[in-house]
N, C-alpha and C positions, 0 to 999 in steps of 0.2 A: 342525922346531923347535917346541917347545911354549911357550905363553905362559900361565903359571898364572893371571894375572888374568882371562884369557878364560874359563877353566873356572869361576872364581868368578862371573863375570858371567852365564854361561850358566845356572848353577845358580840364581841369584837370579831371572833372567828366567823360567826354567821354573816356579819356585815361584809367581811373580806370575801367570803364565798359568793355572796350575792353580787358584789362588784367584779368578781373574777369571771363572770359570765354564766353562772349557774342560775339561769332565769326561771321564774315561777312557771309552772305548767309544762316543764320539760323542754323548753326551747333553749337549747344550749349552743346553737349555731347562730352567730351574729347575722349571717346572710339570710337565714330563715326569719329571724326577728325583723330585719329591715324590710323584707318582702311582706310580712304580715302587717306591719305598721304602716306600710305605704299603700295599702289597698284603698282606704278612704272612699268607700263606695258612695256614701251620701253626697259628699262634696263633688266627686267626679260626675255623679248623675245630675246634680244641680247645674254644674257647669256645662254639661252636654246638652241639657234642656235649653241653654242659651246659645247653642251652636259653637261652643268652644271645647277645646280638649286640653287637658293638663298633660304636659310632656316631661314633667319632673325636672325642669330647668329653672334656674333662678328667675329668668324673665317671666315665667308663668306666675310667679308670686305677684308681680306688678299687675298682671291681668286680673288676678283674684281681688286685689285691692280696689280695682275699678268697677267691680260688679255692684249693681244696685242692691242694697241690703234688704231685700223683700222678706227674708227669713226672720227679721226682727219682730214681725207681727206675731210670731208663734214662739214663745219662750222655750218650749221643748225642742223645736227644730233648731232654734238659734244655738242652744247648748250642744246639741249633737253635731250640727254643722261646724260649730267652732272647734269642737274636739277633733273632727276630721281635718279641719284647716290646720290645726296645730300639728297633727301627725304628718300632714303633707309638707308643712314647713320643715319639720324635722327630717323628713326623707330627703328633701332638696338639700338641706345643710349637710347631712351625712354623705350624700352622693357627690357634693361639689366642693366642700371645704376640707382641705387636707387635715387628717388627724381627728376629724369629728366622728364620734361613734354613738350608737344607741346604747343606753343602759336602762335597766329597770330598778326602781326602788324595791325594797322588800315587799311593799304592798302591791307591787305590780305596775305602778305608774311609770310610764316611759319618760325619759328626758334625754337630752343630747349633751354629751360631754365633749367640749372642744379640746384641742391639743394643749391649750394654755391651762387646762384644768377647770375652766369656767363651765358651769352647768346651766343649761337653758331648759326651763320647764315649758316645752313647746305646747303642751295641751292647755296650760293656763294662758299662754300668749294667744292661742287660737280662740279660746272662749272670750277673752277680752276683745279681740278683733271682731268677732261675730256680734257681740253685744254693743260695742261702742265704736268700732271702726279704728281703734287705736290700741296699741301701736300697729302700724302697717306691717304686713308680712315681709315686704321688701326691706323695710327699715331693720327689722330683727335679723333678717338674713345678712344684710350689709354689715351689721355690727358683729355678727358671728364670723363673717369672712375676714374681718379685720383682726380677729383674735380675741 
């Protein structure tokens, strides 16, 4: 015999646990999560090929915005680089905007929650940036820093 109210309770309970920091894959430590998401190897490699280095500061986002978008010739690379750019953006926001934290959705997608409660899907922002050049990473950071 099924009890529909139990299914709704379980669903709410599972969502609460996911938001409380019980991340998929056994990553329960926010510091470990931030370190893992901040690697961005493809992006860092592409930037290093141009003689630049990402230093995890807000100013580095402006540097990324000014790179020539050569990756747009290869849709696969653009998608991967965009994902990395989004994770890098999220890492900078979490490191420099008070109250910003990484969170994972139940399906494992990362996003940044600001102290105001606003959520930023940084991976989607990064993919848009890589494909179209907009919005700029600096612009998204500036909006997050305002709250």
